[in-house]
C-alpha positions in Angstrom: 95.6 -50.3 3.3 94.9 -46.8 4.5 93.1 -44.6 2.0 93.8 -40.9 2.0 91.3 -38.3 0.8 92.7 -36.2 -2.1 92.1 -32.8 -0.5 93.7 -33.7 2.9 96.8 -35.0 1.1 97.1 -31.9 -1.0 96.7 -29.7 2.1 99.4 -31.6 4.0 101.7 -31.5 1.0 101.3 -27.8 0.2 101.1 -26.5 3.7 103.9 -28.6 5.2 107.5 -27.6 5.5 109.5 -26.3 2.6 111.1 -29.7 1.9 107.6 -31.3 1.5 106.5 -28.6 -0.8 109.5 -28.8 -3.1 109.3 -32.6 -3.2 105.7 -32.6 -4.1 106.0 -30.0 -6.8 109.1 -31.7 -8.2 107.3 -35.0 -8.5 104.4 -33.3 -10.4 106.8 -31.6 -12.8 109.0 -34.7 -13.4 106.2 -37.3 -13.6 105.6 -36.9 -17.4 109.3 -37.0 -18.1 110.5 -40.1 -16.3 109.8 -43.7 -17.2 110.1 -45.0 -13.6 106.8 -45.4 -11.7 106.0 -42.9 -8.9 106.7 -44.2 -5.4 103.8 -45.5 -3.4 104.3 -42.9 -0.7 105.9 -39.6 0.0 107.3 -39.2 3.5 104.9 -41.8 4.7 101.9 -40.4 3.0 100.2 -42.8 0.4 99.6 -41.2 -3.0 95.9 -40.5 -3.5 94.0 -42.7 -6.0 90.4 -43.0 -7.0 90.8 -46.5 -8.1 89.4 -48.2 -4.9 86.2 -46.0 -5.1 85.7 -46.6 -8.8 86.0 -50.3 -8.4 83.0 -50.1 -6.1 81.0 -47.5 -8.1 81.5 -48.5 -11.7 79.6 -51.9 -11.6 76.4 -49.9 -10.9 76.8 -47.7 -14.0 75.4 -49.3 -17.2 75.5 -48.7 -20.9 72.2 -48.3 -22.7 71.5 -48.8 -26.3 68.1 -48.3 -28.0 66.5 -49.1 -31.3 63.6 -47.0 -32.6 61.5 -47.8 -35.6 60.6 -44.7 -37.6 57.9 -44.6 -40.3 59.2 -43.1 -43.5 57.2 -40.3 -45.1 56.4 -40.8 -48.8 54.1 -39.5 -51.4 50.7 -41.3 -51.6 51.5 -42.3 -55.3 54.5 -44.2 -54.1 52.1 -46.6 -52.3 50.4 -47.4 -55.6 52.0 -50.6 -57.1 50.7 -49.7 -60.6 52.4 -46.3 -60.4 55.7 -47.8 -59.3 55.5 -50.5 -62.0 54.7 -48.0 -64.8 57.7 -45.8 -63.9 60.0 -48.6 -62.9 60.3 -47.4 -59.3 61.6 -50.3 -57.0 59.9 -51.1 -53.7 61.2 -48.8 -51.0 61.3 -49.7 -47.3 58.5 -47.9 -45.4 60.4 -47.9 -42.1 63.9 -47.3 -40.9 65.6 -47.9 -37.6 67.4 -45.4 -35.4 70.0 -46.4 -32.8 71.3 -44.3 -29.9 73.6 -44.8 -26.9 73.6 -43.5 -23.4 74.2 -44.5 -19.8 72.2 -45.4 -16.7 72.6 -46.1 -13.0 71.4 -49.1 -11.0 69.7 -47.6 -7.9 67.8 -50.6 -6.7 69.5 -54.0 -7.3 66.6 -56.0 -5.6 64.0 -54.7 -8.0 66.3 -54.0 -11.0 65.5 -50.3 -11.3 67.9 -48.2 -13.5 67.8 -44.4 -13.5 68.6 -42.6 -16.8 67.6 -39.6 -18.9 64.3 -39.5 -20.8 66.1 -38.4 -24.0 68.2 -41.6 -23.8 65.3 -43.9 -24.2 62.6 -41.6 -25.7 60.3 -43.4 -28.2 62.6 -46.5 -28.1 61.0 -49.8 -29.3 63.8 -51.8 -27.7 66.1 -51.0 -24.8 69.3 -53.0 -24.2 71.4 -52.6 -21.0 75.0 -53.7 -20.9 76.5 -54.3 -17.5 80.2 -53.8 -16.6 80.7 -57.6 -16.7 79.5 -57.7 -20.3 76.0 -59.1 -19.8 73.4 -57.7 -22.0 69.8 -57.5 -20.7 66.6 -56.4 -22.2 65.0 -53.5 -20.3 61.4 -52.4 -20.0 60.2 -48.9 -19.4 58.7 -48.2 -16.0 58.0 -44.5 -16.4 59.4 -41.3 -17.8 59.1 -37.6 -17.1 60.1 -35.5 -20.1 59.8 -32.2 -18.2 62.7 -33.1 -16.0 64.4 -35.5 -18.4 64.3 -38.4 -15.9 63.3 -42.0 -16.8 63.2 -45.3 -15.0 63.7 -48.7 -16.7 63.8 -52.2 -15.2 66.2 -55.1 -15.9 66.2 -58.7 -14.5 67.5 -58.8 -10.9 70.5 -61.2 -11.3 73.7 -60.3 -9.3 73.3 -56.5 -9.8 75.3 -53.8 -8.0 73.5 -50.7 -6.9 75.0 -47.3 -6.1 74.5 -45.7 -2.6 72.7 -42.4 -2.8 74.1 -39.1 -1.2 72.1 -36.1 0.0 72.6 -33.6 -2.8 71.4 -30.8 -0.6 74.6 -31.0 1.3 76.9 -30.4 -1.7 79.2 -27.4 -1.8 80.9 -25.6 -4.6 84.5 -27.0 -4.8 83.6 -30.6 -3.8 85.5 -33.2 -5.9 83.3 -35.3 -8.2 83.7 -38.1 -10.7 81.5 -38.6 -13.8 81.0 -42.1 -15.0 79.4 -43.1 -18.3 79.7 -44.3 -21.8 81.0 -41.3 -23.9 80.8 -41.7 -27.6 80.0 -45.4 -27.1 83.6 -46.1 -26.0 82.5 -48.0 -22.9 82.8 -47.2 -19.3 84.8 -44.1 -18.7 85.5 -42.0 -15.6 86.4 -38.3 -15.6 87.0 -36.1 -12.6 86.5 -32.5 -11.6 84.8 -30.3 -9.0 81.4 -28.9 -8.5 81.5 -25.5 -10.3 78.1 -24.2 -9.2 74.8 -25.3 -7.7 71.1 -24.6 -8.4 71.6 -23.7 -12.1 68.3 -23.0 -13.7 66.8 -20.9 -16.5 69.0 -22.6 -19.1 66.1 -23.7 -21.3 67.4 -27.3 -21.3 64.4 -28.8 -19.4 61.1 -27.8 -18.0 62.3 -28.2 -14.4 65.9 -27.2 -13.8 68.0 -27.3 -10.6 71.3 -28.5 -12.1 74.7 -29.2 -10.5 77.3 -27.7 -12.7 80.7 -29.5 -13.0 83.9 -29.3 -15.0 84.3 -33.1 -15.0 84.2 -34.0 -18.7 80.7 -35.0 -19.9 80.3 -35.9 -23.5 77.6 -37.4 -25.8 76.8 -40.9 -24.4 77.4 -39.8 -20.8 73.7 -38.8 -20.5 72.0 -40.8 -17.8 75.3 -41.7 -16.2 76.4 -41.1 -12.6 78.0 -38.1 -11.0 79.5 -39.4 -7.7 81.4 -38.0 -4.8 84.8 -39.4 -3.5 83.0 -42.0 -1.5 81.3 -43.4 -4.6 77.8 -42.2 -3.6 75.5 -40.9 -6.3 75.0 -37.1 -6.2 73.6 -36.5 -9.7 72.5 -37.9 -13.0 74.6 -36.5 -15.9 72.3 -34.8 -18.4 73.8 -32.0 -20.6 76.7 -29.9 -21.6 77.2 -26.4 -22.7 79.2 -26.7 -25.9 79.2 -23.6 -28.1 82.2 -25.1 -30.1 80.6 -28.5 -30.4 82.9 -30.2 -27.8 83.3 -30.3 -24.1 84.4 -27.0 -22.6 84.2 -28.0 -19.0 80.6 -26.9 -18.4 78.4 -30.0 -17.7 75.1 -30.3 -15.9 73.7 -33.0 -13.7 70.3 -33.5 -12.1 70.7 -33.6 -8.3 70.2 -37.0 -6.7 67.5 -35.8 -4.3 65.4 -34.5 -7.2 66.0 -37.6 -9.3 65.1 -40.0 -6.5 61.9 -38.1 -5.7 60.9 -38.3 -9.4 61.8 -42.0 -9.5 59.5 -42.8 -6.6 56.6 -41.2 -8.4 57.4 -42.9 -11.6 57.6 -46.3 -9.9 54.4 -45.7 -8.0 52.3 -44.2 -10.7 54.1 -44.6 -14.0 54.1 -40.8 -14.3 55.0 -37.7 -12.2 51.7 -36.3 -10.9 52.6 -32.6 -10.6 50.1 -30.5 -8.7 49.0 -26.9 -8.9 49.6 -24.0 -6.6 47.7 -21.6 -8.8 50.0 -18.5 -8.9 51.8 -16.7 -11.7 55.2 -15.3 -10.5 58.0 -13.2 -11.7 61.6 -12.4 -10.7 62.3 -9.4 -8.5 63.9 -6.5 -10.3 65.6 -3.5 -8.6 62.5 -1.4 -9.6 60.1 -3.8 -7.9 62.3 -4.0 -4.8 62.1 -0.2 -4.5 58.5 0.1 -5.5 57.4 -2.4 -2.8 59.8 -1.2 -0.2 61.5 -4.7 0.1 64.6 -5.2 2.2 65.7 -8.3 0.2 66.4 -9.0 -3.4 65.7 -12.8 -3.5 62.3 -14.4 -3.9 59.5 -14.8 -6.4 56.8 -12.1 -6.6 53.2 -13.2 -7.2 51.6 -11.3 -10.1 48.4 -13.3 -10.3 46.4 -15.7 -8.1 44.0 -18.1 -9.8 40.4 -18.0 -8.5 39.6 -21.1 -6.5 43.2 -22.3 -6.4 45.2 -23.7 -3.4 47.0 -20.3 -3.4 43.8 -18.3 -3.0 42.6 -20.6 -0.2 46.0 -20.2 1.5 45.5 -16.4 1.5 48.2 -15.5 -1.0 47.7 -12.2 -2.9 49.3 -10.4 -5.9 52.3 -8.5 -4.6 53.3 -11.1 -2.1 56.9 -12.3 -2.4 57.6 -16.1 -1.7 61.0 -16.4 -0.1 61.0 -20.1 0.9 59.2 -23.3 0.2 59.2 -25.9 3.0 62.2 -24.2 4.6 64.2 -24.0 1.4 65.2 -20.6 0.2 63.6 -19.4 -3.1 66.1 -17.4 -5.2 63.8 -16.5 -8.1 60.7 -17.6 -10.1 62.6 -20.5 -11.7 63.5 -21.8 -8.2 59.8 -21.6 -7.1 58.8 -23.3 -10.4 61.1 -26.2 -9.6 60.2 -26.5 -6.0 56.4 -26.7 -6.7 57.0 -29.0 -9.7 58.6 -31.6 -7.4 55.5 -31.7 -5.1 52.7 -34.2 -5.6 49.0 -33.7 -5.6 47.8 -33.6 -2.0 51.2 -32.5 -0.5 51.1 -29.8 2.1 53.5 -27.0 1.4 54.8 -24.4 3.9 55.4 -21.0 2.2 57.3 -18.1 3.8 56.1 -14.9 2.2 56.6 -11.2 2.6 53.2 -9.4 2.7 53.0 -5.6 3.2 56.6 -5.7 4.4 55.9 -8.3 7.0 57.0 -12.0 7.1 54.1 -14.5 7.2 53.8 -18.2 7.0 51.1 -19.6 4.6 50.2 -23.3 4.2 48.7 -24.7 1.0 47.7 -28.1 -0.2 48.8 -28.8 -3.7 45.8 -29.3 -6.0 45.1 -31.3 -9.1 45.6 -29.4 -12.3 42.5 -29.4 -14.5 43.0 -30.8 -18.0 40.0 -30.1 -20.2 39.0 -33.0 -22.3 37.7 -36.6 -22.2 39.4 -39.8 -21.4 40.7 -41.6 -24.5 39.4 -45.0 -23.4 35.8 -43.7 -23.7 36.5 -43.6 -27.5 38.6 -46.7 -28.0 40.3 -49.2 -25.6 43.6 -48.6 -27.3 43.5 -45.0 -26.2 43.4 -45.8 -22.5 45.8 -43.5 -20.6 45.1 -40.5 -22.8 43.1 -37.3 -22.5 41.6 -35.8 -25.7 40.1 -32.5 -26.5 39.2 -30.4 -29.5 41.9 -28.0 -30.5 41.7 -24.3 -30.0 41.1 -21.9 -32.9 44.8 -21.0 -33.1 45.7 -24.6 -33.9 45.2 -27.0 -36.7 41.6 -28.4 -36.6 41.7 -31.9 -35.1 41.8 -33.7 -31.8 44.4 -32.5 -29.3 46.1 -35.2 -27.2 46.3 -33.3 -23.9 47.8 -36.0 -21.8 49.4 -39.5 -22.3 50.5 -41.8 -19.5 54.0 -43.1 -20.1 52.9 -46.6 -19.1 50.1 -46.7 -21.7 49.9 -48.5 -25.0 49.4 -45.1 -26.7 52.7 -43.9 -25.4 54.5 -47.0 -26.6 52.9 -46.5 -30.0 54.5 -43.0 -30.2 51.7 -40.6 -29.2 52.8 -37.7 -27.1 51.1 -34.7 -25.3 50.5 -31.9 -27.9 50.0 -34.2 -30.8 47.0 -33.5 -33.0 44.9 -36.2 -34.6 43.7 -35.0 -38.0 42.6 -38.3 -39.6 41.0 -41.3 -38.0 40.4 -44.5 -40.0 40.8 -42.4 -43.3 38.2 -39.9 -42.1 39.1 -36.2 -41.6 38.1 -35.3 -38.0 37.8 -31.8 -36.7 36.1 -32.3 -33.3 35.3 -35.1 -30.8 32.0 -36.0 -32.3 33.5 -36.6 -35.7 36.3 -38.5 -34.0 33.9 -40.8 -32.2 31.9 -41.4 -35.4 35.0 -42.5 -37.3 36.0 -45.1 -34.7 35.1 -48.8 -35.1 35.6 -50.5 -31.7 35.9 -53.9 -33.5 38.9 -53.0 -35.4 42.3 -51.4 -35.1 42.5 -47.6 -35.0 44.6 -45.9 -37.7 45.5 -42.3 -36.9 47.2 -39.6 -38.9 49.0 -37.4 -36.3 50.5 -33.9 -36.7 53.4 -32.9 -34.5 54.6 -29.5 -35.2 55.6 -29.4 -38.9 55.7 -33.1 -39.2 53.0 -35.7 -39.7 52.9 -39.5 -39.4 50.6 -42.5 -39.1 50.0 -44.6 -36.0 48.0 -47.9 -35.8 46.6 -48.8 -32.4 45.3 -52.3 -31.9 
């Protein structure tokens, strides 16, 4: 059977002779009002259908359900059995379970890798994947990158279907797309639309943003699902919607496939995304800056500071330079530069096109390793392997700052995250690393009281 692409059929129908146009428009108007099925063809042209493509693409999209155990906060007196007995207070559960639903995409059937959003599986104790054929499989976390909201999980490799990957750099506004996912826990659902915009950033949704915007309906539960083209190839991972009224208004966002796959490769190889450092502070070009520096273009990111001893300084970059492309890709503004550098790994060579004193120059830099002050957590206790700890600054609560946590570590699975502050260790108040070390007994479990923003909770590491 010959398959016709939607756009070519519409073009032939609308640009053909007057009889074709009236026949096509008449069928569209009468379709809701008649009980008889539409004909299989109009003047020899088969009616377009996405069904053959969806039959190939949908088995690679999975439903993800998670269970997270949450420690309940309670007054210390409630932990005293005599106090509860005296006042007749019954025993209360100290933990509760939170469940969430989302979607994922099988991108490697041989290894069982599934791509999804970080917020779908964040802090989950159990991850269950349901395939289109109804099979339910336990998944394990491979790695996650909260800054870009990408995560990789792994399931048993038994008769899986993977989705082919398209080059998202070749997308154009107006391309037809289909979003596949699990909205509201209903099960697999497909919605269609077009690409409304490309390169959306500065939305404050994630740390690194280069979104595809689409009007294909994306709703809660679609997160982590597939955005595909009319060939059934993955072009993006559905991530967020703009919903001022609380519902879908036709503005959805997806992480481009090229960005997602590059992050996936790093997560599979290292268990984390090892972002490097260029060593510049940049800002958007304003009309005033364009006039002041005598620039002939309005796109790019202006360097306002170069860190001493950084890769940028070694490459010859200076304040006032304007970076207009990274590895041949045009830089629109400071957010675009932030995203481009954030996708590079430590040791990568980057080719920068800059405007210096009105002249175009090429600078080459090697992405460096960001310095994270602190000590390795495993030097304090084996259960803290994969963490970096430091004393907090004066502007923070006195305690031990968790500067870094590997997503593959036991500490991450226990619920510790970068930015958490340890204030109590084994019932001792700790204000610096020396006090923290003195409170630790290597022969026993480590009980920590952790502050995260305005919240606090206990974690036991064994």
